[in-house]
N, C-alpha and C positions, 0 to 999 in steps of 0.2 A: 486479507492475505492472499498473495499470489505466489505460485511456485516458479521455478527457473523456467518453465515452458509457457508461462503466461496463463495457466488456468487458475481460475478463481476459487481458492480452497475455503475461504471464510469471510464473512462480512457481517457487520454488526446491524441490528435493526435500527429503525428510523429514530431520530431525536428531533424534538420539536425545537424551533428557534435556532440561532446561530450558536454553534459550539466548536470549540477548537478541537483538532484531531487528537491531541494528546489528552484531553479531558475525557473523550469518548473512550479512548484507549485504557485510561485508569479504571473506569467503571466496567468494561466489557472486553477485555482483551482476552484473546485465545491462550490456552496454556499449551506451550509448545515443548517438545522434548529438549533435552540439554544439549544434544548434538546439532540442532537446527539453529542456524544463524539468522537473525532477524535484521533485514537491511532497512534501516530508518533514514529519514532525511533530517535536516537540522531542526525541524519542529519538535523532535523528540529527544532533544539533548538531555533532559532530565531523566531519561529511562534507566541509564546505567546507575544513577544514585538511588532511584526508587524501587528497582527491581534488580536485585543482585543475581538472581537465578536466571534471568533472560540473558541469552548470549546475543549481544547486540553488535551491529556493525554501523558506525556513524562516521561522516566524513569530518576531516580536519576543518577548523575554522581559522581564519586569519587573525592573528593576534594584533592589538593596536600598534601601530608604527612599525610592524615586522611583517614580512612577506613570508609565505609558506616556503619549506624548503622543497628541493627537488623530489625528494622521497615522498613527502606528503602531497605534492602535486600529482605524482604518479599514483599513490594511493586513492586520491580523489577521483581520478579519471576512471580507475577500476570500479570505484564505488558507484559512479554516475553510470556505467555500463550495466550494472546490476540494477540500479534504481530505475532505469528507464523502462524495464520490463513492466514494473508496477505503474508507471505512469501511462504507458500505452493500454493497459488493462482499464485505467480509469477513463482514458480517452474514448475506448470503445464503448463503455457504459454511457458516457455522456452522448454519444452519437444517437443513441435510442432516446435521448430526451428525459430518461428516468431521473437524472441527477441535475441536469442543467436547467430544466423548466420547471415551472411551479406545477405541482402534482395536484390535479383539480377534482379528484374523486375522493371518496372517504380515506382517511389517513390509515386506517387499520388494513386496507387493501395495498398499501405502498409495499410492505414487506414481501407480499406475495408476488407483485409486479416485478420488484427487482430481483427476487429469486428466480423468476422465468427468464428475465433479461441475462442473469448470470449464467443461467443453464445454456441459453442460446449461444452466448458467447464462448463458453467452454465446449460446446459442440463444434463451433467454427474453428477454434484452436486446434482441437483434436484432428479434425478433418485436414487443417492446413499442416500439421505436423506429419500425418500419415502420407500426404501428397509429397512432402518435401524428403521423405525416406527414399 
């Protein structure tokens, strides 16, 4: 979970093997206040049906043989501008190699290493935000 400034607020622990993001979310999602909007990508389409208390923002999908309306395209563009903040945070984590490469030490140390990387990235984001003021 990332806030609007790009700070990493929550991350789940490691899972062995290949798991879809929504499967991990179902088992260990953070409890967010009602006023907080969660911006999801299309991989989380079922979140509105499964969790009625979660305020979720999802993009519109193109229907079969129908194009999106102009309002839906504008909405999707605004959604992607919010979503890119999360994607940039994931990219910064991958640059450390913690997610993109095979972790070759004991797996129980992975959560500590990823916590350290998240803290370093949060420090960098806070310094960048302070400099831009």
